Wavefront OBJ file of the C-alpha trace (Angstrom):
o trace
v 14.460 -6.501 19.203
v 13.908 -2.972 19.903
v 13.624 -1.095 17.096
v 10.196 1.807 17.031
v 8.548 2.341 13.750
v 5.330 4.508 13.021
v 1.567 3.154 11.263
v 0.737 5.632 8.591
v -2.704 5.555 7.499
v -4.691 7.570 5.414
v -8.988 7.639 5.766
v -11.184 9.714 3.906
v -15.568 9.641 3.957
v -16.806 7.556 1.940
v -14.723 3.933 4.442
v -16.488 1.067 6.863
v -15.992 2.322 10.185
v -16.271 -0.810 11.391
v -13.035 -1.920 8.803
v -11.473 0.927 10.084
v -11.314 -0.210 13.911
v -10.609 -3.648 13.043
v -7.397 -2.866 11.158
v -6.837 -0.482 13.832
v -7.021 -3.369 15.755
v -4.222 -5.459 14.116
v -1.552 -2.661 14.089
v -2.221 -1.833 18.139
v -2.411 -6.547 18.230
v 1.249 -6.183 16.741
v 3.975 -8.452 18.214
v 5.776 -5.855 18.172
v 3.598 -2.650 18.740
v 4.325 0.714 16.979
v 5.791 3.662 18.739
v 2.689 5.759 17.594
v -0.123 5.574 14.596
v -0.938 8.550 12.151
v -4.299 8.492 11.165
v -4.723 11.140 7.985
v -8.225 12.295 7.931
v -8.817 13.049 3.819
v -11.575 16.097 3.683
v -14.111 15.591 6.464
v -15.792 12.483 7.489
v -18.893 10.964 8.931
v -20.189 10.714 12.180
v -19.209 7.306 12.914
v -15.484 6.975 11.549
v -15.169 10.021 13.699
v -16.717 8.793 16.576
v -14.576 5.129 16.174
v -11.492 7.715 15.641
v -12.364 9.092 19.107
v -11.908 6.195 20.918
v -8.518 5.807 20.043
v -7.119 9.532 20.376
v -9.224 9.480 24.019
v -6.747 5.535 24.498
v -3.074 6.034 26.011
v -1.839 5.593 22.953
v 0.307 7.758 20.353
v -2.375 8.288 18.386
v -2.342 11.322 16.148
v -4.382 12.231 13.874
v -4.004 14.877 11.455
v -7.023 15.941 9.969
v -6.690 17.732 6.609
v -9.550 20.481 5.642
v -10.754 18.707 1.794
v -10.206 15.043 0.333
v -7.097 15.918 -1.907
v -6.048 12.495 -2.225
v -4.182 9.065 -0.982
v -0.882 11.050 -2.153
v -1.460 14.120 -0.922
v -2.591 12.364 2.328
v 0.660 9.904 3.129
v 2.563 13.097 2.268
v 1.263 14.911 4.817
v 1.202 12.328 7.277
v 4.943 12.002 7.185
v 5.258 14.865 8.120
v 3.572 13.559 12.093
v 5.538 10.790 11.841
v 8.964 10.219 14.388
v 9.939 6.809 13.766
v 12.832 6.202 10.841
v 11.135 3.083 10.207
v 7.265 3.562 8.805
v 5.048 0.398 7.834
v 1.848 1.666 5.791
v -1.600 0.278 6.688
v -4.750 0.781 4.321
v -7.915 1.350 6.687
v -9.850 -1.401 5.407
v -7.399 -4.860 5.353
v -6.305 -6.593 8.231
v -1.974 -7.318 9.083
v -1.417 -11.016 10.554
v -0.367 -10.035 13.765
v 3.693 -10.222 13.231
v 3.388 -9.083 10.061
v 5.699 -5.772 11.310
v 7.962 -8.020 13.878
v 8.973 -9.866 10.315
v 9.631 -6.680 8.602
v 11.598 -5.654 11.857
v 13.746 -8.658 11.837
v 14.761 -8.472 8.589
v 14.893 -5.272 8.426
v 17.862 -5.648 10.895
v 19.468 -7.849 8.843
v 19.680 -6.461 6.175
v 20.682 -2.879 7.215
v 21.105 -1.272 3.363
v 17.512 -2.014 2.680
v 14.664 0.968 2.256
v 11.985 -0.395 1.643
v 10.114 -3.982 2.561
v 7.170 -5.631 1.885
v 5.936 -8.956 1.209
v 2.501 -11.501 -0.525
v -0.957 -10.489 0.378
v -3.803 -12.631 0.970
v -6.265 -11.739 -1.228
v -10.460 -11.186 0.190
v -13.455 -10.190 0.117
v -16.283 -10.291 2.547
v -17.294 -8.470 5.566
v -14.147 -10.162 7.815
v -13.188 -8.389 10.783
v -9.839 -10.534 12.321
v -7.835 -12.397 10.213
v -8.871 -15.541 11.107
v -12.155 -15.129 9.188
v -10.570 -12.949 6.361
v -8.492 -16.118 6.277
v -11.306 -18.310 5.845
v -12.413 -15.830 2.921
v -9.963 -15.516 0.712
v -10.015 -16.297 -2.909
v -6.438 -14.908 -4.236
v -2.654 -14.485 -3.156
v -0.126 -11.207 -4.755
v 3.631 -11.858 -4.739
v 6.005 -10.033 -5.669
v 9.535 -10.461 -6.400
v 11.795 -11.226 -3.443
v 15.480 -9.599 -4.240
v 16.597 -6.473 -6.099
v 17.690 -7.828 -9.109
v 14.485 -9.223 -9.960
v 12.794 -5.967 -8.488
v 14.481 -4.075 -10.616
v 13.306 -5.521 -13.551
v 10.630 -6.487 -12.817
v 9.692 -2.763 -11.948
v 9.623 -2.073 -15.713
v 6.243 -3.992 -16.071
v 4.356 -4.037 -13.123
v 4.208 -2.806 -9.396
v 7.571 -4.777 -7.341
v 6.160 -3.846 -4.475
v 2.434 -4.611 -2.488
v 1.881 -1.284 -1.058
v -0.724 -1.754 1.480
v 1.874 -4.270 3.639
v 5.232 -1.661 3.304
v 7.923 -0.953 5.445
v 10.188 1.705 4.317
v 12.548 4.432 5.794
v 11.703 7.649 5.970
v 14.223 9.107 4.653
v 14.746 7.670 1.330
v 11.096 8.265 0.939
v 11.649 11.618 1.568
v 14.879 11.824 0.032
v 12.640 11.105 -4.065
v 10.437 13.414 -3.003
v 7.351 11.823 -1.151
v 4.537 10.870 -2.586
v 3.310 13.177 -4.934
v -0.313 13.469 -6.891
v -0.940 10.255 -9.352
v -3.453 8.900 -9.940
v -4.086 5.171 -9.349
v -0.136 5.317 -8.992
v 0.597 7.299 -5.996
v 2.816 4.027 -4.503
v 4.025 2.767 -8.374
v 5.749 6.560 -9.146
v 7.519 6.596 -5.499
v 9.023 3.188 -6.002
v 10.656 4.388 -9.657
v 12.001 7.379 -8.420
v 13.271 5.486 -5.166
v 14.904 3.146 -7.252
v 16.598 5.714 -9.844
v 17.781 7.039 -6.650
v 18.941 4.104 -6.436
v 17.160 3.140 -3.120
v 17.662 -1.369 -1.866
v 14.331 -3.353 -2.671
v 13.558 -6.009 -0.759
v 10.168 -8.888 -0.259
v 9.444 -11.308 2.238
v 7.782 -14.189 0.997
v 5.736 -14.681 3.915
v 1.861 -13.367 3.856
v 2.086 -10.173 5.880
v -1.964 -8.637 5.397
v -5.008 -9.774 4.727
v -6.597 -7.204 2.065
v -9.901 -6.146 1.126
v -10.717 -7.198 -2.818
v -14.390 -6.067 -3.076
v -14.310 -3.652 -5.878
v -11.054 -3.767 -6.425
v -11.801 -5.158 -10.699
v -14.200 -2.130 -11.516
v -11.772 0.902 -9.924
v -9.339 -0.952 -11.989
v -11.570 -0.388 -15.334
v -13.026 2.485 -17.260
v -11.262 5.292 -19.676
v -10.229 7.253 -16.500
v -7.770 4.534 -15.510
v -6.753 3.234 -19.036
v -5.781 6.734 -19.453
v -3.533 7.438 -16.354
v -1.641 3.949 -17.316
v -1.024 5.424 -20.215
v 0.137 8.993 -18.512
v 2.142 6.985 -16.013
v 3.918 4.911 -18.562
v 4.732 7.767 -20.654
v 6.674 9.409 -17.607
v 8.885 6.574 -17.391
v 9.888 6.411 -20.585
v 10.721 9.713 -20.150
v 12.405 8.978 -17.400
v 14.401 6.833 -19.083
v 12.885 3.867 -17.120
v 12.220 1.991 -19.356
v 12.872 1.827 -23.165
v 10.097 2.562 -26.305
v 10.348 -0.945 -26.656
v 9.684 -2.016 -23.230
v 6.628 1.226 -22.965
v 4.665 0.094 -26.029
v 3.580 -4.184 -25.716
v 2.937 -3.662 -22.037
v 1.006 -0.190 -22.119
v -1.173 -1.675 -24.677
v -1.639 -5.072 -22.163
v -2.712 -2.360 -19.539
v -4.985 -0.427 -21.974
v -6.979 -3.540 -23.237
v -7.029 -5.188 -19.891
v -8.647 -1.312 -17.899
v -11.120 -1.182 -21.385
v -12.700 -4.716 -20.977
v -15.526 -6.418 -19.182
v -15.583 -5.911 -15.597
v -15.933 -9.978 -15.123
v -13.223 -10.602 -17.669
v -10.992 -8.003 -16.086
v -11.943 -9.534 -12.500
v -11.125 -13.456 -13.999
v -7.655 -12.723 -15.697
v -7.076 -10.723 -12.235
v -7.482 -14.289 -9.617
v -6.412 -16.528 -12.196
v -3.747 -15.275 -14.276
v -2.201 -12.881 -12.248
v -2.512 -14.586 -8.390
v -2.002 -17.277 -6.832
v -4.549 -19.379 -5.945
l 1 2 3 4 5 6 7 8 9 10 11 12 13 14 15 16 17 18 19 20 21 22 23 24 25 26 27 28 29 30 31 32 33 34 35 36 37 38 39 40 41 42 43 44 45 46 47 48 49 50 51 52 53 54 55 56 57 58 59 60 61 62 63 64 65 66 67 68 69 70 71 72 73 74 75 76 77 78 79 80 81 82 83 84 85 86 87 88 89 90 91 92 93 94 95 96 97 98 99 100 101 102 103 104 105 106 107 108 109 110 111 112 113 114 115 116 117 118 119 120 121 122 123 124 125 126 127 128 129 130 131 132 133 134 135 136 137 138 139 140 141 142 143 144 145 146 147 148 149 150 151 152 153 154 155 156 157 158 159 160 161 162 163 164 165 166 167 168 169 170 171 172 173 174 175 176 177 178 179 180 181 182 183 184 185 186 187 188 189 190 191 192 193 194 195 196 197 198 199 200 201 202 203 204 205 206 207 208 209 210 211 212 213 214 215 216 217 218 219 220 221 222 223 224 225 226 227 228 229 230 231 232 233 234 235 236 237 238 239 240 241 242 243 244 245 246 247 248 249 250 251 252 253 254 255 256 257 258 259 260 261 262 263 264 265 266 267 268 269 270 271 272 273 274 275 276 277 278 279
């Protein structure tokens, strides 16, 4: 298998430098290494984060650093980073997660066998704590986030929930650009992109394999509150106006999502871990 791919990451000042180092190491340690790593600095960073970045910039690897003058959010940062990715295939990676060593090899093999597919992700193992490698993260896993595998299943699922695990997607650059790339859509930058690609007849798939360990400390708090509830409503309204969903599909799920975002953190955490995930 000789298929080149870029890795696209974004970092901002509140992130942990040791998590960033571990995330980059999990990318560089792939069984099929990337052609390049494109890291977008979303605004000024801390001295510690800049120190980690400088370590990799000095090494003999294709490590491209793109610096934005101010923090503009994930969508803007990733869209800028897309311009610097030179490969047809791009693997997304967050700067506090850990890819499994054969993640990209599995995705490239699948894409080789299914040339019609534009985006592929897979299962993510959610963990808590300060793990800095896959073995330690594996012992701290609390749940697994699975997603539907086939285009038919994804086409039905996308009307209610995000059908792809964004932290471990690999996508065709041209297909993403054709659909307008990442756009400002707070909390839903990736879901919004998949919806626009779906309307453009893009082909999706998910692998059943666990491809990534995702750090979920504080995730349930971030998905709560009035601001998040408003973003849920805005996004669902956008889907309805663009005729992705009917009013009958819009109303029930929107009400459920808003209620979940407004419930106490402890109850929302229980719902995510026990009802919406596999143990």
